[in-house]
Structures are given as structure tokens and as C-alpha cells.
C-alpha positions as CSV (number, residue, x, y, z in Angstrom):
1,M,3.3,5.8,-7.4
2,R,-0.2,5.2,-8.8
3,E,-2.9,7.3,-7.3
4,V,-4.3,5.8,-4.1
5,L,-7.1,6.9,-1.9
6,R,-6.7,8.2,1.6
7,P,-9.2,7.1,4.3
8,D,-11.0,10.4,3.7
9,G,-11.4,9.6,0.0
10,R,-8.9,12.1,-1.3
11,A,-6.4,11.0,-3.9
12,V,-2.7,10.8,-3.2
13,G,0.1,10.5,-5.6
14,G,-0.1,9.8,-9.3
15,P,1.6,7.8,-11.9
16,G,5.4,7.4,-11.6
17,V,7.7,7.5,-8.7
18,R,7.8,9.5,-5.5
19,R,10.3,10.5,-2.9
20,A,9.4,10.2,0.7
21,D,9.3,14.0,1.1
22,H,6.8,14.3,-1.7
23,L,4.6,11.7,0.0
24,V,4.9,13.6,3.3
25,E,3.7,16.7,1.6
26,E,0.9,15.0,-0.2
27,T,-0.4,13.0,2.8
28,G,0.4,15.2,5.8
29,A,2.0,12.1,7.4
30,R,5.0,12.5,9.6
31,Q,8.4,11.7,7.9
32,T,9.3,9.1,10.5
33,N,5.9,7.2,10.2
34,L,6.0,7.4,6.4
35,S,9.6,6.1,6.3
36,N,8.7,3.2,8.5
37,H,5.8,2.3,6.3
38,L,7.9,2.5,3.2
39,R,10.5,0.3,4.7
40,V,7.9,-2.3,5.6
41,L,6.5,-2.1,2.0
42,R,10.0,-2.4,0.5
43,E,10.8,-5.4,2.7
44,A,7.5,-7.0,1.7
45,G,8.4,-6.4,-2.0
46,V,5.4,-4.1,-2.6
47,V,7.5,-1.1,-3.5
48,E,10.9,-0.9,-5.1
49,T,13.5,1.8,-4.5
50,E,15.8,3.7,-6.8
51,P,18.6,5.7,-5.2
52,C,19.3,9.1,-6.8
53,G,22.0,11.1,-5.1
54,R,20.8,11.8,-1.5
55,Y,17.2,10.9,-2.3
56,T,15.5,7.6,-2.7
57,Y,12.6,7.2,-5.1
58,Y,9.8,4.7,-4.4
59,R,7.7,2.9,-7.0
60,L,4.8,0.5,-6.6
61,R,5.4,-3.0,-8.1
62,P,2.3,-3.5,-10.2
63,D,2.8,-7.3,-10.4
64,V,2.8,-7.6,-6.6
65,I,-0.2,-5.2,-6.3
66,A,-2.1,-7.4,-8.8
67,Q,-1.2,-10.6,-6.9
68,L,-2.3,-9.0,-3.6
69,A,-5.6,-7.8,-5.2
70,E,-6.3,-11.4,-6.4
71,Q,-5.5,-12.8,-3.0
72,L,-7.8,-10.2,-1.3
73,G,-10.5,-11.1,-3.8
74,D,-10.2,-14.8,-2.9
75,L,-10.3,-13.9,0.8
76,A,-13.5,-11.8,0.3
77,E,-15.2,-14.7,-1.5
78,S,-14.3,-17.0,1.3
79,A,-15.6,-14.5,3.9
80,R,-18.9,-14.2,1.9
81,A,-19.2,-18.0,1.7
82,A,-18.5,-18.4,5.4
83,A,-20.6,-15.4,6.6
84,D,-23.4,-17.6,7.9
85,N,-21.2,-20.3,9.4
86,K,-21.1,-19.7,13.2
87,R,-20.0,-22.0,15.9
88,A,-22.6,-22.6,18.5
89,C,-22.0,-21.0,21.8
90,P,-21.2,-23.5,24.6
């Protein structure tokens, strides 16, 4: 997986693919939580899986990440434009 930032600003991962146990080691997350998050990301099409023996490797899908980034950019622009638009209190 490409390098991503944790909330504390430290980098996790790197180029390529990762097994869930690698991500647990790198992030300190619990295996159960990480597996649930990876399942949601897989079902959403953000990561793809590659079975290899008893392990599953996870890889980010760059095309999907780029599309999400574009959509988030559009949302940010809308939020900026609407920042001063408030409904009056009754």
C-alpha cells in the first residue's frame, strides 16, 4: 500500500502490497479492527485482495483513490462556497 499518514502524523506502509499482519505491526491496531476496516474498504472497491496460500495481500486501487480525492476536492470547494450561508434561527 502507498504510504499513508496516521492521525499522529507518522507514516504507515509504503509502496506495494501488505498483509493484514504487516499492517497490524505497523499501525498497532488490533487484528479484528483492522480486518473489519479492510473488509469495508474491499467491499467499497478501495482495496483489492490477492490470496497467497494462507495469507491475503491488500493493495490500494490508485484509480479509486484518485476518484475519491477528486470528489473530496469538489466537496471542499462546495463547503468553502457555502461557509457563510446560514439559515436564520427561528
